[in-house]
Backbone bond lengths (Angstrom), bond angles and torsions (degrees), N, CA, C in turn:
res aa  C-N    CA-C-N  psi(-1)  N-CA   C-N-CA  omega(-1)  CA-C   N-CA-C  phi
1 M - - - 1.461 - - 1.523 108.92 -
2 E 1.335 115.44 141.98 1.474 120.91 -176.70 1.502 111.72 -61.79
3 Q 1.332 116.86 -34.31 1.458 120.58 179.81 1.517 111.40 -58.27
4 F 1.360 116.11 -44.18 1.450 119.52 -177.46 1.523 111.64 -75.88
5 A 1.322 117.91 -31.92 1.467 120.36 177.36 1.514 109.56 -63.28
6 T 1.353 115.85 -40.61 1.488 119.38 177.19 1.535 110.97 -65.51
7 S 1.340 115.45 -38.32 1.448 118.68 178.40 1.503 112.24 -66.19
8 R 1.329 117.77 -35.90 1.468 120.90 177.33 1.530 111.49 -65.05
9 T 1.319 115.08 -44.85 1.462 118.40 178.68 1.514 111.20 -62.31
10 K 1.320 119.18 -42.27 1.457 121.35 179.63 1.562 109.49 -66.30
11 M 1.334 116.99 -38.58 1.477 120.36 176.95 1.530 110.09 -57.33
12 V 1.325 114.74 -49.71 1.470 118.71 -177.45 1.533 111.06 -62.73
13 Q 1.311 116.75 -44.75 1.459 120.47 -177.67 1.523 112.68 -66.22
14 E 1.316 116.95 -46.62 1.443 121.30 -170.47 1.553 113.61 -88.93
15 Q 1.315 116.37 -31.45 1.477 119.09 -177.24 1.524 115.04 -102.30
16 L 1.323 116.61 -29.24 1.445 118.96 -176.36 1.528 113.43 -102.11
17 L 1.322 116.71 -59.21 1.463 120.00 -178.71 1.562 109.93 -60.79
18 A 1.312 116.70 -40.87 1.464 121.00 -177.59 1.513 111.91 -66.99
19 R 1.333 117.62 -18.86 1.482 120.30 179.47 1.527 113.61 -108.40
20 G 1.286 117.13 14.32 1.453 119.82 171.89 1.518 116.15 94.34
21 I 1.337 118.62 15.79 1.436 120.39 172.10 1.533 106.79 -78.62
22 V 1.329 115.75 117.33 1.464 119.58 -174.33 1.535 113.00 -122.12
23 D 1.362 117.37 -12.69 1.454 118.66 -177.76 1.524 111.76 -66.03
24 R 1.311 114.83 119.96 1.481 118.41 -176.13 1.519 114.37 -61.59
25 N 1.330 116.35 -35.45 1.482 119.59 179.55 1.536 111.45 -65.31
26 T 1.339 114.18 -41.58 1.493 118.33 178.92 1.522 110.22 -65.18
27 I 1.287 117.05 -45.56 1.459 121.24 -178.18 1.547 110.64 -61.95
28 E 1.337 114.15 -46.40 1.495 117.02 -179.77 1.511 111.67 -63.62
29 A 1.300 118.36 -39.38 1.443 121.35 178.36 1.518 113.16 -63.29
30 M 1.312 115.50 -39.41 1.454 119.64 -177.88 1.528 112.37 -78.53
31 L 1.333 115.51 -21.42 1.458 119.63 171.13 1.549 111.25 -75.59
32 T 1.318 114.69 -23.24 1.478 119.82 -173.88 1.536 114.13 -93.37
33 V 1.329 116.03 -43.34 1.471 119.46 -172.59 1.537 110.39 -75.48
34 P 1.363 115.70 125.43 1.472 120.56 -177.42 1.534 111.23 -76.03
35 R 1.335 116.08 86.94 1.467 119.98 -176.25 1.529 114.00 -55.80
36 H 1.319 116.89 -30.37 1.477 119.98 -178.19 1.528 113.62 -61.44
37 L 1.316 116.52 -25.16 1.456 121.12 179.98 1.530 112.14 -72.56
38 F 1.318 117.45 -16.65 1.452 122.20 -175.17 1.519 112.87 -94.85
39 V 1.329 117.79 5.05 1.473 121.50 174.46 1.509 109.23 -123.65
40 D 1.310 116.57 166.73 1.478 119.91 178.53 1.532 111.22 -61.41
41 D 1.307 114.61 151.65 1.492 121.06 -176.20 1.533 109.68 -53.05
42 A 1.323 117.35 -39.81 1.461 120.04 -174.59 1.530 111.78 -68.59
43 M 1.345 117.52 -16.35 1.467 121.57 -177.98 1.506 113.16 -107.23
44 Q 1.344 117.50 4.34 1.433 118.22 -177.08 1.543 115.25 -59.30
45 G 1.293 115.45 -33.65 1.446 119.25 177.52 1.505 115.22 -66.32
46 R 1.352 115.89 -15.69 1.489 121.21 178.74 1.526 111.59 -107.55
47 A 1.320 118.08 4.49 1.463 121.77 -170.61 1.526 113.14 -62.83
48 Y 1.334 116.73 -30.97 1.480 119.49 -176.02 1.501 113.29 -100.32
49 G 1.339 116.99 11.60 1.443 121.15 176.66 1.511 112.90 -73.01
50 D 1.330 116.02 165.44 1.474 123.26 -174.61 1.536 109.17 -86.80
51 H 1.326 115.85 62.81 1.469 120.21 -177.00 1.558 109.26 -166.31
52 P 1.354 115.65 158.41 1.454 118.06 170.27 1.525 110.90 -75.67
53 L 1.312 117.23 165.92 1.470 121.47 178.51 1.521 107.33 -137.32
54 P 1.356 117.40 146.98 1.467 119.30 175.37 1.529 111.66 -70.96
55 I 1.320 115.43 144.30 1.468 119.72 177.26 1.505 113.66 -123.98
56 G 1.350 115.51 10.34 1.466 120.14 -178.77 1.491 112.33 98.63
57 A 1.339 116.50 162.54 1.479 123.14 178.00 1.520 112.73 58.20
58 G 1.320 116.65 25.07 1.458 120.81 178.46 1.510 115.03 74.39
59 Q 1.352 116.24 16.44 1.444 121.25 -177.66 1.557 110.83 -112.05
60 T 1.354 115.81 170.15 1.467 119.63 -177.38 1.503 109.86 -136.75
61 I 1.336 116.27 160.58 1.437 122.41 164.90 1.538 105.02 -97.58
62 S 1.335 115.91 127.60 1.459 119.93 -176.02 1.522 112.39 -65.10
63 Q 1.352 115.74 154.15 1.461 118.44 176.92 1.540 108.94 -62.55
64 P 1.314 117.57 152.24 1.473 121.50 -173.32 1.537 112.60 -56.25
65 Y 1.351 117.96 -39.47 1.443 120.44 -177.19 1.547 110.87 -61.81
66 I 1.312 116.34 -41.24 1.491 120.58 -179.61 1.522 110.34 -64.28
67 V 1.344 115.74 -42.32 1.472 119.53 177.78 1.535 108.79 -60.97
68 A 1.297 118.36 -44.35 1.453 121.71 -177.84 1.551 111.07 -69.59
69 M 1.322 118.31 -41.70 1.445 120.33 179.73 1.538 111.52 -61.51
70 M 1.333 114.87 -44.75 1.473 117.76 -178.28 1.538 110.34 -68.25
71 T 1.323 116.67 -38.93 1.445 119.39 179.02 1.531 112.05 -65.06
72 Q 1.308 115.89 -46.40 1.458 121.63 -179.83 1.559 110.40 -60.49
73 A 1.332 117.36 -39.86 1.447 121.50 -176.54 1.520 112.63 -64.45
74 L 1.313 116.79 -23.72 1.482 119.09 -179.46 1.511 114.17 -79.82
75 E 1.350 116.92 -8.68 1.470 120.61 174.93 1.535 111.38 50.41
76 L 1.336 116.11 56.95 1.456 122.58 -171.72 1.491 112.02 -80.49
77 G 1.361 113.84 147.87 1.435 122.17 174.52 1.504 112.32 -119.13
78 A 1.302 119.65 165.82 1.429 124.69 -175.15 1.512 113.70 -60.71
79 D 1.337 116.93 -29.67 1.493 119.80 -177.38 1.517 113.02 -94.57
80 D 1.341 116.27 3.41 1.464 118.30 -175.85 1.538 112.97 -72.21
81 K 1.323 114.48 150.01 1.475 122.09 173.87 1.506 105.49 -112.79
82 V 1.334 116.61 126.11 1.458 122.09 -171.63 1.516 111.29 -121.36
83 L 1.312 116.46 140.38 1.463 123.62 173.38 1.503 108.57 -109.11
84 E 1.321 117.22 130.10 1.475 121.39 173.90 1.529 108.61 -113.37
85 I 1.295 116.31 134.89 1.484 122.69 174.87 1.512 108.15 -107.00
86 G 1.306 116.23 111.63 1.471 121.85 -178.61 1.517 111.08 104.31
87 T 1.286 117.17 78.63 1.469 121.31 -178.02 1.515 111.29 -61.10
88 G 1.345 115.28 -46.07 1.467 121.00 -179.01 1.529 111.25 56.80
89 S 1.317 115.51 -125.01 1.478 120.27 -177.93 1.549 110.33 -70.49
90 G 1.334 116.21 -25.24 1.470 121.11 -174.14 1.513 113.54 99.21
91 Y 1.316 118.25 -8.10 1.453 121.69 -175.04 1.536 112.98 -63.56
92 Q 1.335 117.24 -45.85 1.466 119.92 179.78 1.549 109.95 -60.31
93 A 1.333 116.92 -44.62 1.458 119.10 179.99 1.508 111.27 -63.15
94 A 1.338 116.76 -37.39 1.446 119.87 177.38 1.516 113.27 -63.04
95 V 1.341 115.91 -40.68 1.484 119.39 177.39 1.525 109.44 -63.57
96 L 1.335 117.61 -45.32 1.443 120.68 -179.11 1.547 110.14 -63.76
97 S 1.282 117.90 -34.64 1.476 120.94 -176.97 1.545 112.42 -67.95
98 R 1.328 116.87 -20.50 1.476 119.92 177.62 1.523 111.49 -82.48
99 I 1.331 117.40 -8.28 1.462 123.75 -177.72 1.503 111.25 -109.97
100 C 1.312 117.56 -41.83 1.468 123.57 -169.43 1.530 112.99 -105.30
101 S 1.336 114.94 166.62 1.469 119.14 -177.55 1.534 110.46 -76.48
102 Q 1.325 118.32 -35.57 1.470 121.28 -176.12 1.513 109.94 -149.66
103 V 1.327 114.22 137.01 1.475 120.65 177.34 1.524 107.20 -122.46
104 Y 1.333 116.63 130.07 1.458 122.58 171.59 1.511 107.65 -112.44
105 T 1.301 118.79 130.85 1.474 120.51 -175.27 1.492 109.45 -134.21
106 V 1.348 116.94 137.33 1.471 123.85 -175.49 1.550 108.80 -121.06
107 E 1.345 114.92 131.66 1.467 120.62 -179.65 1.529 107.64 -133.98
108 R 1.346 115.13 144.51 1.489 118.66 -178.14 1.511 113.10 -99.52
109 I 1.360 117.36 -8.65 1.491 121.62 -178.41 1.513 108.79 -107.29
110 N 1.306 116.51 113.55 1.461 121.06 -171.22 1.532 113.58 -61.39
111 S 1.335 117.22 -39.58 1.469 119.32 -177.73 1.516 112.22 -63.88
112 L 1.315 116.67 -37.23 1.481 120.96 177.22 1.514 111.46 -68.43
113 L 1.355 114.67 -43.15 1.474 118.10 -179.63 1.510 112.04 -62.59
114 A 1.335 115.96 -42.95 1.473 120.93 -179.52 1.512 110.77 -60.75
115 R 1.308 117.02 -43.22 1.487 120.37 -178.83 1.533 109.27 -68.70
116 A 1.316 117.41 -42.23 1.464 119.44 -179.79 1.548 111.12 -62.05
117 R 1.310 116.13 -41.42 1.471 119.74 -179.46 1.516 111.06 -60.76
118 K 1.336 115.96 -40.21 1.468 119.57 179.19 1.541 111.54 -62.86
119 I 1.326 115.47 -38.22 1.463 118.38 179.98 1.542 110.63 -70.71
120 F 1.328 115.99 -41.35 1.489 118.27 174.51 1.518 112.32 -54.78
121 D 1.343 114.12 -44.39 1.472 118.13 -179.27 1.530 112.51 -68.03
122 K 1.323 115.28 -39.91 1.482 120.02 176.69 1.509 112.23 -59.97
123 L 1.331 116.59 -37.63 1.444 121.02 -178.66 1.525 112.68 -88.32
124 R 1.312 115.52 -5.05 1.503 122.09 -178.57 1.537 111.47 62.01
125 Y 1.305 114.77 40.41 1.461 121.30 177.35 1.534 105.18 -91.60
126 Y 1.338 114.77 76.21 1.449 120.39 -170.88 1.556 115.06 -81.48
127 N 1.303 116.19 -3.45 1.466 118.25 177.33 1.515 112.55 -93.49
128 I 1.320 117.66 19.45 1.461 123.70 174.90 1.518 108.78 -110.30
129 R 1.306 116.55 127.05 1.484 121.66 172.43 1.527 107.34 -116.98
130 A 1.320 115.04 134.16 1.474 119.11 -174.98 1.510 110.52 -130.96
131 K 1.345 117.11 148.45 1.466 119.47 176.06 1.532 109.24 -147.67
132 L 1.343 113.18 160.80 1.463 122.29 179.41 1.522 106.76 -95.48
133 D 1.348 116.49 121.40 1.473 119.73 -177.20 1.528 109.75 -175.74
134 D 1.328 115.60 177.67 1.458 122.28 174.50 1.544 106.04 -79.90
135 G 1.323 116.06 108.36 1.432 121.30 -176.58 1.518 114.02 -64.98
136 T 1.326 116.95 -24.95 1.484 119.23 -177.80 1.545 111.26 -67.96
137 M 1.352 116.60 -11.78 1.442 121.17 174.81 1.525 112.47 -91.48
138 G 1.353 115.43 -6.17 1.476 118.85 -178.12 1.506 112.42 74.78
139 W 1.333 115.37 -153.07 1.460 123.92 177.28 1.515 106.51 -145.31
140 P 1.344 115.69 74.67 1.463 120.82 -168.60 1.526 115.25 -60.83
141 E 1.342 117.85 -31.34 1.486 119.25 -177.11 1.510 112.86 -58.41
142 N 1.335 116.60 -30.19 1.481 120.34 -175.90 1.492 113.80 -103.16
143 G 1.315 118.02 2.22 1.462 121.70 178.45 1.514 112.09 -79.95
144 P 1.331 117.38 177.42 1.447 125.29 -2.12 1.527 112.97 -76.93
145 Y 1.325 116.24 163.48 1.464 121.24 -176.41 1.542 110.85 -112.49
146 D 1.322 115.15 148.60 1.450 120.23 177.44 1.520 110.96 -75.60
147 A 1.350 115.85 -27.01 1.464 120.06 178.27 1.526 108.48 -151.98
148 I 1.329 114.53 148.39 1.466 121.41 176.73 1.531 106.92 -132.62
149 I 1.346 115.40 134.74 1.456 120.35 178.37 1.530 108.31 -124.50
150 V 1.309 116.15 131.21 1.455 120.80 179.61 1.520 107.85 -115.43
151 T 1.350 116.28 121.46 1.467 121.26 -173.54 1.525 111.94 -104.91
152 A 1.363 115.60 35.86 1.474 121.12 174.14 1.512 105.16 -152.56
153 G 1.349 115.23 154.00 1.434 120.13 -174.59 1.509 113.57 -94.26
154 G 1.348 116.82 130.44 1.467 121.36 -179.32 1.514 112.19 -122.13
155 P 1.334 117.96 169.98 1.457 121.96 -179.66 1.541 113.37 -74.28
156 E 1.362 115.86 -18.40 1.463 120.07 -177.82 1.552 107.31 -161.83
157 I 1.302 115.02 171.45 1.459 120.67 177.23 1.545 108.16 -81.07
158 P 1.321 118.01 117.83 1.456 119.10 -179.95 1.539 111.32 -60.07
159 Q 1.358 115.15 128.66 1.453 119.59 -178.53 1.547 112.82 -62.19
160 P 1.339 119.65 -35.68 1.465 119.15 177.35 1.524 112.59 -57.07
161 L 1.324 116.87 -34.77 1.468 119.30 -179.46 1.538 111.34 -70.45
162 I 1.299 114.96 -40.53 1.476 117.62 175.25 1.522 111.13 -61.35
163 D 1.345 116.11 -41.41 1.451 121.84 -179.69 1.521 111.17 -62.86
164 Q 1.334 117.23 -31.46 1.475 120.95 -177.40 1.518 114.51 -90.18
165 L 1.323 115.98 4.94 1.443 120.85 -178.96 1.542 110.21 -89.82
166 N 1.307 116.65 132.15 1.429 121.84 177.88 1.527 112.70 -62.65
167 E 1.293 117.63 155.98 1.473 121.70 170.46 1.520 107.83 -58.30
168 G 1.338 115.79 127.59 1.454 121.20 -175.79 1.538 112.88 82.15
169 G 1.302 116.03 4.90 1.473 119.74 -177.06 1.502 112.91 -78.89
170 R 1.344 117.05 161.90 1.474 123.09 179.68 1.519 109.58 -120.04
171 L 1.334 115.45 142.84 1.470 121.77 178.04 1.559 105.78 -133.23
172 I 1.312 114.98 134.65 1.474 120.62 176.16 1.517 110.54 -121.64
173 I 1.309 116.59 131.82 1.480 120.97 -173.31 1.539 110.88 -156.00
174 P 1.338 117.55 139.15 1.450 120.95 171.38 1.537 109.93 -80.42
175 V 1.338 119.01 125.03 1.469 122.21 -177.10 1.542 107.25 -126.83
176 G 1.347 113.85 133.07 1.460 117.76 178.06 1.516 109.61 162.80
177 D 1.357 118.07 -149.32 1.466 121.60 178.74 1.498 108.57 -94.02
178 Q 1.336 117.05 -169.26 1.470 119.92 -175.58 1.504 113.51 -86.01
179 N 1.310 117.54 7.19 1.465 120.78 177.72 1.541 112.67 -111.48
180 V 1.320 115.28 -42.24 1.457 118.15 178.99 1.552 108.96 -146.64
181 Q 1.344 115.42 146.30 1.432 119.41 -178.53 1.537 110.45 -131.70
182 E 1.310 114.81 166.43 1.429 123.32 175.80 1.557 105.94 -106.28
183 L 1.309 115.85 125.74 1.468 119.18 179.20 1.516 107.45 -78.90
184 Q 1.332 116.96 113.59 1.445 122.09 -176.28 1.538 112.62 -108.76
185 L 1.332 114.45 134.96 1.475 120.52 174.06 1.526 107.65 -106.39
186 V 1.301 115.49 123.36 1.450 124.41 -175.93 1.520 109.42 -110.32
187 R 1.330 116.61 130.72 1.445 121.37 173.37 1.545 107.77 -116.96
188 K 1.331 115.30 138.80 1.462 120.82 179.75 1.510 108.83 -105.53
189 N 1.332 117.40 117.25 1.451 123.02 -178.11 1.529 107.54 -132.04
190 E 1.336 116.49 119.55 1.465 122.92 178.28 1.550 110.56 52.76
191 G 1.356 114.47 40.22 1.441 119.78 179.15 1.490 116.05 80.06
192 Q 1.337 117.85 -10.04 1.447 121.71 179.64 1.546 109.94 -99.47
193 V 1.341 116.29 153.45 1.443 119.34 179.15 1.528 111.75 -109.36
194 E 1.309 114.92 140.13 1.447 123.16 175.75 1.522 106.06 -115.45
195 I 1.323 118.03 130.31 1.461 121.34 -175.60 1.539 110.63 -118.96
196 V 1.330 115.33 131.67 1.436 121.95 177.03 1.549 106.99 -123.81
197 S 1.321 114.87 133.78 1.497 119.68 177.00 1.539 109.22 -87.41
198 L 1.326 116.12 130.76 1.449 122.00 -177.25 1.518 114.73 -103.07
199 A 1.323 117.91 -38.93 1.478 120.08 -172.82 1.486 109.62 -168.93
200 S 1.358 115.58 162.56 1.459 120.81 170.30 1.518 106.94 -92.40
201 V 1.327 117.91 131.18 1.469 122.87 -174.25 1.521 111.28 -138.45
202 R 1.312 114.74 170.43 1.480 118.55 173.45 1.518 108.24 -137.22
203 F 1.313 117.66 116.07 1.414 125.11 179.22 1.500 111.39 -120.45
204 V 1.343 116.07 164.26 1.443 121.62 172.33 1.525 108.48 -66.22
205 D 1.326 117.63 166.37 1.469 121.36 -174.77 1.510 111.82 -73.10
206 L 1.346 113.22 139.42 1.468 120.68 169.89 1.545 106.93 -85.97
207 V 1.299 115.07 109.96 1.463 120.51 -174.60 1.509 109.64 -104.01
208 G 1.346 114.89 136.36 1.478 118.68 178.42 1.509 110.58 154.38
209 E 1.318 115.96 -176.54 1.452 122.22 -175.78 1.528 112.00 -58.97
210 H 1.330 116.14 -35.75 1.480 119.78 179.60 1.541 110.91 -109.84
211 G 1.343 116.08 27.85 1.459 121.27 177.16 1.493 108.61 -135.83
212 W 1.335 116.76 -145.51 1.424 122.83 175.73 1.512 110.49 -82.40
213 N 1.347 117.40 144.67 1.465 121.71 177.78 1.518 108.73 -89.17
214 K 1.333 116.89 140.38 1.454 122.16 176.12 1.494 109.04 -125.32
């Protein structure tokens, strides 16, 4: 719909470009993916606003800028294979799928996963594979990955995710307590990890064996 195309353009101009998002692949993906389809019908009019929105089950869809910042930080290429922890609405995975060759995404809440899968199919985003599981364990069968993105905040970086990262790979994750986290970018070089702090953020809890217990 023309209304939503205009909203996407405005979102990119006012929220992304104005805040220093410069990666062409990220910008093109966010101009393309219909964010309004990833929220409830009653919230579609607010889908492109500069804020997160609830998606049910105590989870949220991140504000557009955070999605763009995390995507840009991963420095993705067309041949990259990416693992996402926390499918949620499916929007982040959809953005990644417009940039990379293959996206694997893990969600622990069945109702969210089922809804996201339907949207992927509707949009014919066939390079996304999703499963129900403990995301803190990763998805080892399909690794190693060129990049890993974690869309929930945990007390530490799960070791299984570091193990599943390719040499030269990048991992982005919010780390901290259950109120505020530090968005950390991890690079794996010769088996060692280098960590850079990008921003202070607030995400929902990363629940699992290597996250918070629920």
